[in-house]
Biopython code that builds the backbone (N, CA, C, O; Angstrom):
import numpy as np
from Bio.PDB.StructureBuilder import StructureBuilder

atoms = [
    (1, "UNK", "N", (5.411, 30.456, 45.877)),
    (1, "UNK", "CA", (5.471, 30.751, 44.509)),
    (1, "UNK", "C", (4.026, 31.359, 44.252)),
    (1, "UNK", "O", (3.425, 31.235, 43.185)),
    (2, "UNK", "N", (3.528, 32.057, 45.408)),
    (2, "UNK", "CA", (2.271, 32.889, 45.318)),
    (2, "UNK", "C", (2.247, 34.081, 44.403)),
    (2, "UNK", "O", (1.170, 34.486, 43.964)),
    (3, "UNK", "N", (3.749, 34.848, 43.999)),
    (3, "UNK", "CA", (3.581, 35.889, 43.637)),
    (3, "UNK", "C", (4.506, 35.275, 42.009)),
    (3, "UNK", "O", (5.212, 34.268, 42.054)),
    (4, "UNK", "N", (4.365, 35.885, 41.029)),
    (4, "UNK", "CA", (4.959, 35.504, 39.747)),
    (4, "UNK", "C", (6.039, 36.743, 39.504)),
    (4, "UNK", "O", (5.852, 37.573, 38.614)),
    (5, "UNK", "N", (7.152, 36.776, 40.360)),
    (5, "UNK", "CA", (8.150, 38.000, 40.028)),
    (5, "UNK", "C", (9.093, 37.076, 38.781)),
    (5, "UNK", "O", (9.460, 35.907, 38.898)),
    (6, "UNK", "N", (9.304, 37.874, 37.754)),
    (6, "UNK", "CA", (10.137, 37.663, 36.903)),
    (6, "UNK", "C", (9.886, 36.384, 35.842)),
    (6, "UNK", "O", (8.717, 36.041, 35.665)),
    (7, "UNK", "N", (10.712, 35.834, 35.294)),
    (7, "UNK", "CA", (10.188, 34.522, 34.077)),
    (7, "UNK", "C", (10.616, 33.198, 35.036)),
    (7, "UNK", "O", (11.126, 32.239, 34.456)),
    (8, "UNK", "N", (10.440, 33.143, 36.300)),
    (8, "UNK", "CA", (10.709, 31.967, 36.893)),
    (8, "UNK", "C", (10.074, 30.827, 36.415)),
    (8, "UNK", "O", (10.741, 29.934, 35.892)),
    (9, "UNK", "N", (8.654, 30.734, 36.550)),
    (9, "UNK", "CA", (7.841, 29.788, 36.262)),
    (9, "UNK", "C", (8.237, 28.258, 36.271)),
    (9, "UNK", "O", (8.328, 27.632, 35.215)),
    (10, "UNK", "N", (8.446, 27.738, 37.379)),
    (10, "UNK", "CA", (9.220, 26.099, 37.292)),
    (10, "UNK", "C", (8.053, 25.282, 36.794)),
    (10, "UNK", "O", (6.880, 25.556, 37.052)),
    (11, "UNK", "N", (8.404, 24.386, 36.154)),
    (11, "UNK", "CA", (7.529, 23.233, 35.915)),
    (11, "UNK", "C", (8.163, 21.966, 36.360)),
    (11, "UNK", "O", (9.264, 21.619, 35.933)),
    (12, "UNK", "N", (7.399, 21.197, 37.308)),
    (12, "UNK", "CA", (7.986, 19.941, 37.756)),
    (12, "UNK", "C", (7.405, 18.834, 37.262)),
    (12, "UNK", "O", (6.241, 18.921, 36.871)),
    (13, "UNK", "N", (8.101, 17.593, 37.189)),
    (13, "UNK", "CA", (7.584, 16.234, 36.961)),
    (13, "UNK", "C", (7.418, 15.493, 38.103)),
    (13, "UNK", "O", (8.322, 15.458, 38.939)),
    (14, "UNK", "N", (6.305, 14.846, 38.270)),
    (14, "UNK", "CA", (5.901, 13.800, 39.426)),
    (14, "UNK", "C", (6.888, 12.414, 39.054)),
    (14, "UNK", "O", (6.767, 11.667, 38.083)),
    (15, "UNK", "N", (7.644, 12.360, 39.887)),
    (15, "UNK", "CA", (8.386, 10.972, 39.694)),
    (15, "UNK", "C", (7.844, 9.751, 40.293)),
    (15, "UNK", "O", (7.972, 8.626, 39.808)),
    (16, "UNK", "N", (7.226, 10.044, 41.385)),
    (16, "UNK", "CA", (6.383, 8.957, 42.091)),
    (16, "UNK", "C", (5.400, 9.818, 43.062)),
    (16, "UNK", "O", (5.512, 10.997, 43.395)),
    (17, "UNK", "N", (4.485, 8.946, 43.386)),
    (17, "UNK", "CA", (3.186, 9.641, 44.247)),
    (17, "UNK", "C", (2.656, 8.471, 45.171)),
    (17, "UNK", "O", (2.586, 7.302, 44.792)),
    (18, "UNK", "N", (2.340, 8.862, 46.262)),
    (18, "UNK", "CA", (1.976, 7.824, 47.383)),
    (18, "UNK", "C", (1.130, 8.395, 48.446)),
    (18, "UNK", "O", (1.146, 9.619, 48.577)),
    (19, "UNK", "N", (0.298, 7.588, 49.325)),
    (19, "UNK", "CA", (-0.611, 8.136, 50.251)),
    (19, "UNK", "C", (0.488, 8.444, 51.041)),
    (19, "UNK", "O", (1.589, 7.907, 50.927)),
    (20, "UNK", "N", (0.158, 9.413, 51.941)),
    (20, "UNK", "CA", (0.803, 9.768, 53.277)),
    (20, "UNK", "C", (0.199, 9.003, 54.460)),
    (20, "UNK", "O", (-0.983, 8.665, 54.404)),
    (21, "UNK", "N", (0.978, 8.702, 55.565)),
    (21, "UNK", "CA", (0.588, 8.150, 56.522)),
    (21, "UNK", "C", (-0.767, 8.739, 57.418)),
    (21, "UNK", "O", (-1.579, 8.060, 58.047)),
    (22, "UNK", "N", (-0.737, 9.932, 57.289)),
    (22, "UNK", "CA", (-1.867, 10.958, 58.086)),
    (22, "UNK", "C", (-2.480, 11.639, 57.347)),
    (22, "UNK", "O", (-2.730, 12.775, 57.751)),
    (23, "UNK", "N", (-2.942, 11.260, 56.059)),
    (23, "UNK", "CA", (-3.490, 12.019, 55.331)),
    (23, "UNK", "C", (-2.830, 12.861, 54.041)),
    (23, "UNK", "O", (-1.641, 13.166, 54.139)),
    (24, "UNK", "N", (-3.428, 13.175, 53.059)),
    (24, "UNK", "CA", (-2.559, 13.759, 51.947)),
    (24, "UNK", "C", (-1.902, 12.665, 51.068)),
    (24, "UNK", "O", (-2.126, 11.463, 51.217)),
    (25, "UNK", "N", (-0.977, 13.252, 50.034)),
    (25, "UNK", "CA", (-0.133, 12.553, 49.366)),
    (25, "UNK", "C", (1.179, 13.094, 49.536)),
    (25, "UNK", "O", (1.387, 14.266, 49.850)),
    (26, "UNK", "N", (2.090, 12.211, 49.322)),
    (26, "UNK", "CA", (3.758, 12.472, 49.360)),
    (26, "UNK", "C", (4.141, 12.327, 47.539)),
    (26, "UNK", "O", (4.136, 11.284, 46.886)),
    (27, "UNK", "N", (4.440, 13.674, 47.062)),
    (27, "UNK", "CA", (4.819, 13.698, 45.517)),
    (27, "UNK", "C", (6.354, 13.752, 45.378)),
    (27, "UNK", "O", (6.869, 14.768, 45.846)),
    (28, "UNK", "N", (7.102, 12.925, 44.871)),
    (28, "UNK", "CA", (8.455, 13.003, 44.512)),
    (28, "UNK", "C", (8.661, 13.841, 43.238)),
    (28, "UNK", "O", (8.323, 13.351, 42.160)),
    (29, "UNK", "N", (9.123, 14.911, 43.287)),
    (29, "UNK", "CA", (9.139, 15.990, 42.170)),
    (29, "UNK", "C", (10.920, 16.000, 41.592)),
    (29, "UNK", "O", (11.943, 15.822, 42.252)),
    (30, "UNK", "N", (10.753, 16.263, 40.219)),
    (30, "UNK", "CA", (11.931, 16.838, 39.674)),
    (30, "UNK", "C", (11.782, 18.120, 38.663)),
    (30, "UNK", "O", (11.016, 18.133, 37.699)),
    (31, "UNK", "N", (12.510, 19.027, 38.988)),
    (31, "UNK", "CA", (12.372, 20.058, 38.036)),
    (31, "UNK", "C", (12.610, 19.976, 36.587)),
    (31, "UNK", "O", (13.717, 19.760, 36.095)),
    (32, "UNK", "N", (11.585, 20.148, 35.962)),
    (32, "UNK", "CA", (11.788, 19.917, 34.630)),
    (32, "UNK", "C", (12.275, 21.256, 33.750)),
    (32, "UNK", "O", (13.093, 21.263, 32.831)),
    (33, "UNK", "N", (11.686, 22.148, 34.188)),
    (33, "UNK", "CA", (12.028, 23.533, 33.211)),
    (33, "UNK", "C", (11.759, 24.561, 34.108)),
    (33, "UNK", "O", (11.000, 24.347, 35.053)),
    (34, "UNK", "N", (12.385, 25.875, 33.908)),
    (34, "UNK", "CA", (12.461, 27.076, 34.922)),
    (34, "UNK", "C", (13.391, 26.959, 35.905)),
    (34, "UNK", "O", (14.160, 26.009, 36.050)),
    (35, "UNK", "N", (13.306, 28.037, 36.649)),
    (35, "UNK", "CA", (14.290, 28.202, 37.726)),
    (35, "UNK", "C", (13.688, 27.570, 39.160)),
    (35, "UNK", "O", (12.531, 27.794, 39.514)),
    (36, "UNK", "N", (14.532, 26.830, 39.862)),
    (36, "UNK", "CA", (13.976, 26.412, 41.238)),
    (36, "UNK", "C", (13.616, 27.314, 41.944)),
    (36, "UNK", "O", (14.322, 28.316, 42.053)),
    (37, "UNK", "N", (12.466, 27.198, 42.583)),
    (37, "UNK", "CA", (12.053, 28.021, 43.768)),
    (37, "UNK", "C", (12.528, 27.860, 44.905)),
    (37, "UNK", "O", (13.182, 26.831, 45.079)),
    (38, "UNK", "N", (12.365, 28.791, 46.019)),
    (38, "UNK", "CA", (13.069, 28.572, 47.012)),
    (38, "UNK", "C", (11.953, 27.722, 48.015)),
    (38, "UNK", "O", (10.785, 27.517, 47.685)),
    (39, "UNK", "N", (12.565, 27.279, 49.296)),
    (39, "UNK", "CA", (11.762, 26.467, 50.018)),
    (39, "UNK", "C", (10.643, 27.213, 50.443)),
    (39, "UNK", "O", (9.544, 26.659, 50.463)),
    (40, "UNK", "N", (10.778, 28.541, 50.830)),
    (40, "UNK", "CA", (9.801, 29.317, 51.262)),
    (40, "UNK", "C", (8.856, 29.635, 50.472)),
    (40, "UNK", "O", (7.726, 29.844, 50.914)),
    (41, "UNK", "N", (9.162, 29.735, 49.092)),
    (41, "UNK", "CA", (8.113, 29.762, 47.857)),
    (41, "UNK", "C", (6.947, 28.638, 47.901)),
    (41, "UNK", "O", (5.728, 28.714, 47.743)),
    (42, "UNK", "N", (7.811, 27.579, 48.177)),
    (42, "UNK", "CA", (6.825, 26.259, 47.979)),
    (42, "UNK", "C", (6.083, 25.848, 49.170)),
    (42, "UNK", "O", (5.153, 25.048, 49.070)),
    (43, "UNK", "N", (6.491, 26.422, 50.458)),
    (43, "UNK", "CA", (5.877, 26.248, 51.437)),
    (43, "UNK", "C", (4.373, 26.718, 51.344)),
    (43, "UNK", "O", (4.153, 27.885, 51.019)),
    (44, "UNK", "N", (3.382, 25.901, 51.603)),
    (44, "UNK", "CA", (2.124, 26.553, 51.698)),
    (44, "UNK", "C", (1.344, 27.043, 50.252)),
    (44, "UNK", "O", (0.191, 27.465, 50.167)),
    (45, "UNK", "N", (2.268, 26.866, 49.214)),
    (45, "UNK", "CA", (1.898, 26.974, 47.975)),
    (45, "UNK", "C", (0.720, 26.304, 47.416)),
    (45, "UNK", "O", (0.432, 25.192, 47.856)),
    (46, "UNK", "N", (0.134, 26.744, 46.667)),
    (46, "UNK", "CA", (-1.088, 26.225, 45.600)),
    (46, "UNK", "C", (-0.464, 26.198, 44.321)),
    (46, "UNK", "O", (0.003, 27.141, 43.682)),
    (47, "UNK", "N", (-0.539, 24.591, 43.941)),
    (47, "UNK", "CA", (-0.051, 24.207, 42.779)),
    (47, "UNK", "C", (-1.283, 23.545, 41.823)),
    (47, "UNK", "O", (-2.276, 23.014, 42.319)),
    (48, "UNK", "N", (-1.049, 23.667, 40.377)),
    (48, "UNK", "CA", (-1.882, 22.898, 39.412)),
    (48, "UNK", "C", (-1.096, 21.779, 38.954)),
    (48, "UNK", "O", (-0.009, 21.964, 38.405)),
    (49, "UNK", "N", (-1.629, 20.502, 39.165)),
    (49, "UNK", "CA", (-1.149, 19.413, 38.762)),
    (49, "UNK", "C", (-2.087, 18.938, 37.429)),
    (49, "UNK", "O", (-3.316, 18.879, 37.393)),
    (50, "UNK", "N", (-1.130, 18.619, 36.349)),
    (50, "UNK", "CA", (-1.861, 18.151, 35.012)),
    (50, "UNK", "C", (-1.451, 17.008, 34.639)),
    (50, "UNK", "O", (-0.236, 16.834, 34.557)),
    (51, "UNK", "N", (-2.479, 15.803, 34.279)),
    (51, "UNK", "CA", (-2.113, 14.755, 34.059)),
    (51, "UNK", "C", (-1.594, 14.465, 32.448)),
    (51, "UNK", "O", (-2.025, 15.178, 31.542)),
    (52, "UNK", "N", (-0.845, 13.599, 32.239)),
    (52, "UNK", "CA", (-0.484, 13.072, 30.805)),
    (52, "UNK", "C", (-1.996, 13.240, 29.840)),
    (52, "UNK", "O", (-1.935, 13.524, 28.644)),
    (53, "UNK", "N", (-3.001, 13.073, 30.386)),
    (53, "UNK", "CA", (-4.258, 13.314, 29.269)),
    (53, "UNK", "C", (-4.875, 14.487, 29.409)),
    (53, "UNK", "O", (-5.990, 14.679, 28.924)),
    (54, "UNK", "N", (-4.279, 15.314, 30.025)),
    (54, "UNK", "CA", (-4.981, 16.684, 30.183)),
    (54, "UNK", "C", (-5.898, 17.068, 31.391)),
    (54, "UNK", "O", (-6.375, 18.203, 31.410)),
    (55, "UNK", "N", (-6.180, 16.153, 32.439)),
    (55, "UNK", "CA", (-6.933, 16.277, 33.467)),
    (55, "UNK", "C", (-5.948, 17.129, 34.537)),
    (55, "UNK", "O", (-4.735, 17.011, 34.706)),
    (56, "UNK", "N", (-6.826, 17.953, 35.141)),
    (56, "UNK", "CA", (-6.037, 18.718, 36.150)),
    (56, "UNK", "C", (-6.609, 19.036, 37.438)),
    (56, "UNK", "O", (-7.823, 19.219, 37.518)),
    (57, "UNK", "N", (-5.844, 19.125, 38.480)),
    (57, "UNK", "CA", (-6.530, 19.518, 39.844)),
    (57, "UNK", "C", (-5.394, 20.438, 40.573)),
    (57, "UNK", "O", (-4.240, 20.635, 40.192)),
    (58, "UNK", "N", (-6.013, 20.910, 41.659)),
    (58, "UNK", "CA", (-5.126, 21.777, 42.412)),
    (58, "UNK", "C", (-4.728, 20.935, 43.717)),
    (58, "UNK", "O", (-5.429, 20.083, 44.263)),
    (59, "UNK", "N", (-3.392, 21.377, 44.112)),
    (59, "UNK", "CA", (-2.866, 20.784, 45.216)),
    (59, "UNK", "C", (-2.500, 21.861, 46.084)),
    (59, "UNK", "O", (-2.113, 22.945, 45.646)),
    (60, "UNK", "N", (-2.620, 21.573, 47.411)),
    (60, "UNK", "CA", (-1.928, 22.629, 48.451)),
    (60, "UNK", "C", (-0.822, 22.075, 49.120)),
    (60, "UNK", "O", (-1.000, 21.008, 49.708)),
    (61, "UNK", "N", (0.409, 22.660, 49.140)),
    (61, "UNK", "CA", (1.493, 22.265, 49.879)),
    (61, "UNK", "C", (1.439, 22.130, 51.277)),
    (61, "UNK", "O", (1.194, 23.173, 51.882)),
    (62, "UNK", "N", (1.630, 20.967, 52.040)),
    (62, "UNK", "CA", (1.269, 20.993, 53.646)),
    (62, "UNK", "C", (2.678, 20.942, 54.079)),
    (62, "UNK", "O", (2.844, 21.309, 55.242)),
    (63, "UNK", "N", (3.585, 20.630, 53.527)),
    (63, "UNK", "CA", (5.011, 20.417, 54.087)),
    (63, "UNK", "C", (5.999, 19.892, 53.219)),
    (63, "UNK", "O", (5.909, 20.168, 52.022)),
    (64, "UNK", "N", (7.005, 19.123, 53.658)),
    (64, "UNK", "CA", (8.049, 18.421, 53.028)),
    (64, "UNK", "C", (8.372, 17.204, 53.674)),
    (64, "UNK", "O", (8.724, 17.099, 54.849)),
    (65, "UNK", "N", (8.223, 16.187, 52.759)),
    (65, "UNK", "CA", (8.787, 14.803, 53.249)),
    (65, "UNK", "C", (10.357, 14.785, 53.359)),
    (65, "UNK", "O", (11.106, 15.093, 52.431)),
    (66, "UNK", "N", (10.758, 14.385, 54.613)),
    (66, "UNK", "CA", (12.095, 14.261, 54.922)),
    (66, "UNK", "C", (12.962, 13.210, 54.929)),
    (66, "UNK", "O", (14.073, 13.236, 55.459)),
    (67, "UNK", "N", (12.333, 12.003, 54.176)),
    (67, "UNK", "CA", (12.994, 10.687, 54.183)),
    (67, "UNK", "C", (14.051, 10.910, 53.144)),
    (67, "UNK", "O", (14.970, 10.098, 53.259)),
    (68, "UNK", "N", (14.206, 11.821, 52.102)),
    (68, "UNK", "CA", (15.266, 12.023, 51.219)),
    (68, "UNK", "C", (16.233, 13.054, 51.531)),
    (68, "UNK", "O", (17.141, 13.535, 50.853)),
    (69, "UNK", "N", (15.866, 13.268, 52.622)),
    (69, "UNK", "CA", (16.872, 14.271, 53.306)),
    (69, "UNK", "C", (16.203, 15.834, 53.502)),
    (69, "UNK", "O", (15.307, 16.276, 52.784)),
    (70, "UNK", "N", (16.855, 16.587, 54.662)),
    (70, "UNK", "CA", (16.248, 17.776, 54.917)),
    (70, "UNK", "C", (16.438, 18.545, 53.648)),
    (70, "UNK", "O", (17.512, 18.689, 53.064)),
    (71, "UNK", "N", (14.862, 19.193, 53.158)),
    (71, "UNK", "CA", (15.166, 20.092, 52.313)),
    (71, "UNK", "C", (15.615, 21.336, 52.275)),
    (71, "UNK", "O", (15.429, 22.091, 53.229)),
    (72, "UNK", "N", (16.248, 21.707, 51.201)),
    (72, "UNK", "CA", (17.099, 23.364, 51.428)),
    (72, "UNK", "C", (17.157, 23.972, 50.000)),
    (72, "UNK", "O", (17.205, 23.234, 49.016)),
    (73, "UNK", "N", (17.153, 25.146, 49.909)),
    (73, "UNK", "CA", (17.389, 25.851, 48.593)),
    (73, "UNK", "C", (18.347, 25.321, 47.620)),
    (73, "UNK", "O", (18.207, 25.163, 46.407)),
    (74, "UNK", "N", (19.546, 25.029, 48.529)),
    (74, "UNK", "CA", (20.851, 24.679, 47.698)),
    (74, "UNK", "C", (20.440, 23.280, 47.284)),
    (74, "UNK", "O", (20.487, 23.044, 46.077)),
    (75, "UNK", "N", (20.067, 22.369, 48.058)),
    (75, "UNK", "CA", (19.820, 20.903, 47.740)),
    (75, "UNK", "C", (18.720, 20.968, 46.343)),
    (75, "UNK", "O", (18.941, 20.303, 45.331)),
    (76, "UNK", "N", (17.618, 21.809, 46.477)),
    (76, "UNK", "CA", (16.657, 21.931, 45.221)),
    (76, "UNK", "C", (17.289, 22.614, 44.087)),
    (76, "UNK", "O", (16.777, 22.392, 42.990)),
    (77, "UNK", "N", (18.272, 23.379, 44.131)),
    (77, "UNK", "CA", (18.852, 23.994, 43.165)),
    (77, "UNK", "C", (19.937, 23.204, 42.361)),
    (77, "UNK", "O", (20.116, 23.290, 41.146)),
    (78, "UNK", "N", (20.609, 22.445, 43.215)),
    (78, "UNK", "CA", (21.692, 21.378, 42.744)),
    (78, "UNK", "C", (21.241, 20.289, 42.221)),
    (78, "UNK", "O", (21.829, 19.790, 41.261)),
    (79, "UNK", "N", (19.980, 19.653, 42.819)),
    (79, "UNK", "CA", (19.832, 18.335, 42.392)),
    (79, "UNK", "C", (18.251, 18.530, 41.604)),
    (79, "UNK", "O", (17.903, 17.585, 40.895)),
    (80, "UNK", "N", (17.479, 19.504, 41.695)),
    (80, "UNK", "CA", (16.426, 19.631, 40.897)),
    (80, "UNK", "C", (15.106, 18.721, 41.673)),
    (80, "UNK", "O", (13.949, 18.752, 41.253)),
    (81, "UNK", "N", (15.507, 18.017, 42.740)),
    (81, "UNK", "CA", (14.467, 17.054, 43.204)),
    (81, "UNK", "C", (13.987, 17.376, 44.666)),
    (81, "UNK", "O", (14.786, 17.748, 45.524)),
    (82, "UNK", "N", (12.806, 17.234, 44.881)),
    (82, "UNK", "CA", (12.188, 17.487, 46.273)),
    (82, "UNK", "C", (10.896, 16.707, 46.400)),
    (82, "UNK", "O", (10.180, 16.496, 45.420)),
    (83, "UNK", "N", (10.601, 16.270, 47.647)),
    (83, "UNK", "CA", (9.406, 15.436, 48.027)),
    (83, "UNK", "C", (8.461, 16.476, 48.978)),
    (83, "UNK", "O", (8.835, 17.064, 49.992)),
    (84, "UNK", "N", (7.131, 16.523, 48.347)),
    (84, "UNK", "CA", (6.479, 17.608, 48.975)),
    (84, "UNK", "C", (5.348, 16.819, 49.456)),
    (84, "UNK", "O", (5.130, 15.793, 48.812)),
    (85, "UNK", "N", (4.457, 17.108, 50.603)),
    (85, "UNK", "CA", (3.237, 16.483, 51.339)),
    (85, "UNK", "C", (2.241, 17.387, 50.858)),
    (85, "UNK", "O", (2.364, 18.599, 51.036)),
    (86, "UNK", "N", (1.224, 16.868, 50.236)),
    (86, "UNK", "CA", (0.322, 17.810, 49.736)),
    (86, "UNK", "C", (-1.297, 17.406, 50.023)),
    (86, "UNK", "O", (-1.562, 16.266, 50.407)),
    (87, "UNK", "N", (-2.181, 18.239, 49.849)),
    (87, "UNK", "CA", (-3.501, 17.826, 50.226)),
    (87, "UNK", "C", (-4.176, 18.373, 48.900)),
    (87, "UNK", "O", (-4.051, 19.522, 48.476)),
    (88, "UNK", "N", (-5.006, 17.226, 48.244)),
    (88, "UNK", "CA", (-5.658, 17.382, 46.798)),
    (88, "UNK", "C", (-7.168, 18.147, 47.129)),
    (88, "UNK", "O", (-7.717, 18.270, 48.224)),
    (89, "UNK", "N", (-7.523, 18.503, 46.095)),
    (89, "UNK", "CA", (-8.968, 18.689, 46.108)),
    (89, "UNK", "C", (-9.996, 17.698, 45.997)),
    (89, "UNK", "O", (-10.018, 16.944, 45.024)),
    (90, "UNK", "N", (-10.861, 17.635, 46.923)),
    (90, "UNK", "CA", (-11.676, 16.476, 47.008)),
    (90, "UNK", "C", (-12.275, 15.742, 45.856)),
    (90, "UNK", "O", (-12.342, 14.518, 45.747)),
    (91, "UNK", "N", (-12.702, 16.633, 45.014)),
    (91, "UNK", "CA", (-13.335, 16.330, 43.731)),
    (91, "UNK", "C", (-12.535, 15.924, 42.568)),
    (91, "UNK", "O", (-12.994, 15.321, 41.598)),
    (92, "UNK", "N", (-11.189, 16.326, 42.733)),
    (92, "UNK", "CA", (-10.146, 16.057, 41.780)),
    (92, "UNK", "C", (-9.630, 14.871, 41.571)),
    (92, "UNK", "O", (-9.612, 14.070, 42.505)),
    (93, "UNK", "N", (-9.137, 14.539, 40.374)),
    (93, "UNK", "CA", (-8.244, 13.339, 40.154)),
    (93, "UNK", "C", (-7.281, 13.009, 40.933)),
    (93, "UNK", "O", (-6.685, 13.968, 41.422)),
    (94, "UNK", "N", (-6.838, 11.757, 41.285)),
    (94, "UNK", "CA", (-5.451, 11.654, 42.330)),
    (94, "UNK", "C", (-4.293, 11.838, 41.297)),
    (94, "UNK", "O", (-4.178, 11.322, 40.186)),
    (95, "UNK", "N", (-3.522, 12.647, 41.905)),
    (95, "UNK", "CA", (-2.195, 12.959, 41.092)),
    (95, "UNK", "C", (-1.234, 11.562, 41.223)),
    (95, "UNK", "O", (-1.022, 10.885, 42.229)),
    (96, "UNK", "N", (-0.833, 11.417, 40.115)),
    (96, "UNK", "CA", (0.236, 10.176, 40.002)),
    (96, "UNK", "C", (1.383, 10.543, 39.319)),
    (96, "UNK", "O", (1.653, 11.687, 38.954)),
    (97, "UNK", "N", (2.211, 9.311, 39.115)),
    (97, "UNK", "CA", (3.606, 9.635, 38.446)),
    (97, "UNK", "C", (3.162, 10.286, 36.949)),
    (97, "UNK", "O", (2.092, 10.136, 36.358)),
    (98, "UNK", "N", (4.170, 10.942, 36.603)),
    (98, "UNK", "CA", (4.196, 11.238, 34.930)),
    (98, "UNK", "C", (3.305, 12.664, 35.086)),
    (98, "UNK", "O", (3.329, 13.346, 34.062)),
    (99, "UNK", "N", (2.597, 13.169, 36.098)),
    (99, "UNK", "CA", (1.960, 14.580, 36.114)),
    (99, "UNK", "C", (3.007, 15.686, 36.164)),
    (99, "UNK", "O", (4.081, 15.485, 36.731)),
    (100, "UNK", "N", (2.707, 16.890, 35.563)),
    (100, "UNK", "CA", (3.184, 18.021, 35.660)),
    (100, "UNK", "C", (2.750, 18.850, 36.677)),
    (100, "UNK", "O", (1.541, 19.061, 36.770)),
    (101, "UNK", "N", (3.627, 19.429, 37.564)),
    (101, "UNK", "CA", (3.021, 20.321, 38.492)),
    (101, "UNK", "C", (3.460, 21.716, 38.206)),
    (101, "UNK", "O", (4.656, 21.815, 37.931)),
    (102, "UNK", "N", (2.745, 22.847, 38.210)),
    (102, "UNK", "CA", (3.266, 24.183, 38.090)),
    (102, "UNK", "C", (2.541, 25.076, 39.004)),
    (102, "UNK", "O", (1.712, 24.569, 39.759)),
    (103, "UNK", "N", (2.724, 26.185, 39.027)),
    (103, "UNK", "CA", (2.286, 27.421, 39.832)),
    (103, "UNK", "C", (0.706, 27.644, 39.446)),
    (103, "UNK", "O", (0.366, 27.832, 38.278)),
    (104, "UNK", "N", (-0.290, 27.603, 40.608)),
    (104, "UNK", "CA", (-1.733, 27.927, 40.142)),
    (104, "UNK", "C", (-1.743, 29.055, 39.966)),
    (104, "UNK", "O", (-2.773, 29.611, 39.584)),
]
sb = StructureBuilder()
sb.init_structure("model")
sb.init_model(0)
sb.init_chain("A")
sb.init_seg("    ")
for serial, (resi, resn, name, xyz) in enumerate(atoms, 1):
    if name == "N":
        sb.init_residue(resn, " ", resi, " ")
    sb.init_atom(name, np.array(xyz, "f"), 0.0, 1.0, " ", f" {name:<3s}", serial, name[0])
structure = sb.get_structure()
């Protein structure tokens, strides 16, 4: 999602967030609006997370959690759900449920 080609601009809602075993956070996301990005676009992407009360932080996608099944473009387009492993800004707030995730 590094480039903004077309009017794709996906917005995801965080369904659940938890600390990852070896650092970072696991975010379970559901596509809320826009067109589903490809897995390639999400890999190593920089995303902006916005809380329900307006606070925001930047997260960097490290990879994908596979406990929900192997991520694929087809699965993301069909279900609108994906689990991502992210690193957050050190000084930023901790991303939790109900936050919105958008391209940075």
